[in-house]
C-alpha positions in Angstrom: 0.0 0.0 0.0 1.2 3.5 -0.8 -0.1 6.8 0.5 0.5 10.1 -1.3 0.8 12.9 1.2 1.7 16.5 1.8 3.3 16.5 5.3 1.8 19.9 6.0 -1.8 18.5 5.5 -3.8 17.6 8.7 -5.9 15.0 6.8 -2.6 13.3 5.6 -1.3 13.2 9.2 -4.6 11.8 10.4 -4.6 9.1 7.7 -1.0 8.1 8.7 -1.9 8.0 12.4 -4.8 5.7 11.6 -2.7 3.4 9.4 -0.1 3.2 12.2 -2.8 2.5 14.8 -4.1 -0.3 12.7 -0.6 -1.7 12.1 -0.9 -1.4 8.4 2.2 -1.7 6.1 2.6 1.1 3.7 5.1 3.4 2.0 4.8 7.1 2.0 5.1 9.2 -1.0 5.5 13.0 -0.6 3.9 13.7 -3.9 5.0 17.3 -3.9 8.7 16.2 -3.9 8.2 13.1 -5.9 5.2 14.0 -8.2 3.4 11.4 -10.2 3.8 11.3 -14.0 0.8 11.9 -16.1 0.7 8.1 -16.7 0.8 7.3 -13.0 -1.9 9.9 -12.3 -4.1 8.4 -15.0 -3.7 4.9 -13.6 -4.5 6.1 -10.1 -7.6 7.9 -11.4 -8.6 4.6 -13.1 -8.2 2.8 -9.8 -10.2 5.5 -8.0 -12.9 5.4 -10.6 -12.8 9.2 -10.8 -12.0 11.9 -13.3 -9.2 14.4 -12.8 -11.6 17.2 -12.1 -13.0 15.1 -9.2 -9.7 15.2 -7.4 -8.5 18.6 -8.4 -7.8 21.2 -5.7 -9.3 24.2 -7.5 -8.8 26.5 -4.6 -5.0 26.5 -5.1 -3.5 29.7 -6.6 -2.1 27.8 -9.6 -5.6 26.6 -10.4 -6.7 30.2 -10.6 -3.7 31.2 -12.7 -4.6 28.4 -15.1 -8.3 29.3 -15.0 -9.1 25.7 -14.4 -12.6 26.4 -13.1 -13.5 27.3 -16.7 -12.0 24.2 -18.3 -14.5 21.7 -19.8 -15.1 18.5 -17.8 -15.3 16.0 -20.6 -13.4 13.2 -22.2 -11.8 15.5 -24.7 -10.3 17.7 -21.9 -9.3 14.8 -19.6 -5.7 14.8 -20.7 -5.4 18.6 -20.2 -6.5 18.2 -16.6 -4.1 15.3 -16.0 -1.1 17.1 -17.6 -1.8 20.2 -15.5 -2.0 18.1 -12.3 1.2 16.3 -13.1 3.0 19.5 -13.8 1.5 21.1 -10.6 1.1 18.3 -8.1 -0.3 20.7 -5.5 -3.5 20.5 -7.5 -4.0 16.8 -6.6 -6.4 16.0 -3.7 -4.7 14.3 -0.8 -4.2 11.9 0.8 -4.6 9.1 -1.8 -4.0 5.5 -0.8 -3.3 2.9 -3.5 -4.0 -0.5 -2.0 -2.2 -3.7 -2.9 -5.5 -5.3 -4.1 -5.6 -2.7 -7.0 -8.1 -0.3 -5.4 -7.5 3.2 -4.4 -9.2 5.8 -2.3 -9.1 9.5 -1.5 -8.5 9.0 2.2 -9.9 12.2 3.7 -12.0 10.4 6.3 -11.2 7.6 8.8 -13.9 5.5 7.0 -12.1 5.9 3.6 -8.8 4.9 5.2 -10.3 1.8 6.8 -11.9 0.8 3.5 -8.6 -0.2 2.1 -7.3 -2.1 5.1 -7.2 -5.8 4.8 
């Protein structure tokens, strides 16, 4: 299991605490220092069953600079979203856990974190 985190994020710290309390084995990826490629992000979105705009942090200043709020949310624009998020990983919602069974979850609640535990 891998968890993508921003160490400054309270939701990420809470998810790590819960994983530790449950004795879960995991690796940590500080996705701001080690950003996912567009291909990795597309794969994680597939595992999540979500579109890039579903996990985009549109409140970030870079989202405003790119005017992402106005971008179409359709299949033709999907790659544009993924490329922007790969280039600016701060735009990716966090934490994201990719489980060993092939599932993934945006782990912003204790229930979401528990959903990927064996």
